[in-house]
Phi, psi and omega in degrees: 000131179254093182291320180293335178294326178299325179282317188286338180303323182294318182285357184291329182278158180293321180270026190297327179293321179289325180295317179294319177299315181292326177293318174296321175294322178297327179288341178279340181279121183294146175061299185289324186300302179300331179291318181294315177298316176300318181293321179293317180292324177298314182298318182293318184292318179292326178295316180293327177286328185275336187234173175282346179288117184259024177251177179236157178277159178291150175296120186248119181294334178288348183252022184297323178294323179292318175299321179296315180288332174282333184278337181296322184297309177298325177300312180294321178293323175292321175299315182292318179298319176300317180294322176296318179292332182290332181299305179296325180293323179294315182292320179291323177294317182290329174297316176296326177289322181283339183282000000 
């Protein structure tokens, strides 16, 4: 595993500073911002898996709706998995309190 390569990967692009800035701004927007950021990173991850190009495309403001729709699916899967895991935790905690 090349751990340092994961950090250097960000700086490979010419516009890496703007991409990092847009990612930071996206995180400041409540609820929708992280979904957009997840959608953009999912898009880059899928592109890197499908092709020989191991780089990512620049963050494009014209594709915000695409990023948002791609970011909703990981969010929904995460929400469903958390709900499923909360059921046994709720019952085990309530059993301990009653005991």
